[in-house]
N, C-alpha and C positions, 0 to 999 in steps of 0.2 A: 721730873725736874733734875734728878740725878744724872740722867742721860745727857742733858744739856750741859751740866757742869763738867762732866767727863769730856764732852766734845770741845769745850772751850779751853780745857787744860792741854789739849793736843797741840803740837807744833803746827805752823801754817801748812807745811807739806802734808802732814798727817790729816789735817782737816780737808785738804784738797782731795786726798784719796777717799775719805769718807763720803764727801759730796759726790764725787764721781761714781763711787760704788752705789750710792743711793739712787742717783739718776739712772745709772746703767741697769740696776735691778728693776726699776719701774718701767723703763723703756723696753727691756728684754721681756718682762712679763707680758706686756702688750704685744710686742713684736712676734714672739713665739705663737701667740694665739691668733694673730692676724695673718702672718706670713708663713708660719710653720717652721720647723727646725731647719730644713735645708736652705730655704731662702734667707731666713734670719741669720744663719751662720755665715753665709756669703756676705751679707751686708756688714755684719760685725767684723769679719775678717778684713774687708776692704777698708773700713774706717780705721781699724787698728794699725794696719800696715801702712796706710797713707800717712798717718800721724808719725809712725816710727821712722819712715823714710824721709819725710819732708822736714823734720826738725831734729836738731841734735838732741841727745838724751836730756831730758828735763832734769831740773834740780831734784825732783822727787826720786829719780832713779839713783842718784848719787847719795841722797840723804836717807832713803828708806830701802832696805833690802827686801827681797821677795817674801820671806816669811812674815815680815811686819805688814806688808801690803795684804797678804793673805789673812792675817789676823784682823786687820782693820776692816777688810771686806766682809769677813764672817761676822764680826760684831755688828756691822751695819745691817746685814741681812736679818739678824735676830732682833734688831731695834725698830724695824719698819712696821707700820700698821698692817701690812699684808704679809702672808707667808710666801716664801719662795722655795722652790725645790732645788735639788742638787744640780740639775741641768742649768737652771737659771743662774745659780750662784757660780757654777764652774765656768759658764760662758763669760760672765762679768769678770771673774778673776783672770781668766785667760786674756780678756780684752785689756784689763788694767796693766797686766804685765807685758803683753806684746807691744802695746803702744809706748811703753818705756824702753823697748829694745831688749827685753829679757826673753830669751828663747824658751818657751814653754809649750807643752803639748796638751791638748784637750783630749781626754780619753773617755770612752763610753764602754761599759761592760754589761753583760747580761747573765741571768741565771734563771733556772726554773725551780721554784720552791713550792711544794705542795700543789702541784698542777697549776701554778700561776707563773706567768712570765714577768720578771722584774728587771729593771735596768737601773744603772747608777752612773753618774758622771763625776769626773775628778780631773785635776790638773797636775801634771808632772813637770818638774824642773830637774834636769840632769838625772832622770830616773827616780827621783824622790817625789812622793806624793806631798803636795802642799795644799793647804786650805781645807782639807778634810780631816776633822779630828777622828781619832780612833783608827780601826782597821777594817771598817765596813767594806772598803773596796776589795779586800782580799777574798771576799765571798762571791765576787763577780768575775767572769771571764771577759777580759777586754777584747774588743774587736781588733782584728789585725791592723797594725799601723795606727797612726793618730787620726783623729777626726779631721785635722787640717789636711792630711794627705787624701783621705777619702772624699772630702768635699771638692778638692781641686782637680781630681782625676775621675770624677763620676761621669756617667752617660755612656 
């Protein structure tokens, strides 16, 4: 019940971001499992860029700065009835910001820890990590370039 009260205390623009994040996380959860990362990233990229180029910056982009969008998206991810991982959360945050015309990069890094391969995803804006609390990303070596570049120049 407290979650709903907090939701209704948000501004209209903030509620829109929360609803977009919730829908995006659910759809991305399914999309990654059905299409795989490569195909799903291409779909998300096309939808985000189509929206960003076909319409002027929405009122959300003027009313809400990227750190606030990241905070709302993160809070939404932790309030949903299913768990989402860093890749799903980062893809959705990247989508939310890109469709508002905010130039961000999706990064993926890897490490080998105790004979296990581990990966982590995060979003960068002007070289700053957004949407990822703490310094977890510092323990991962990012792949060269952004995921945006890797996807559009593969094959």
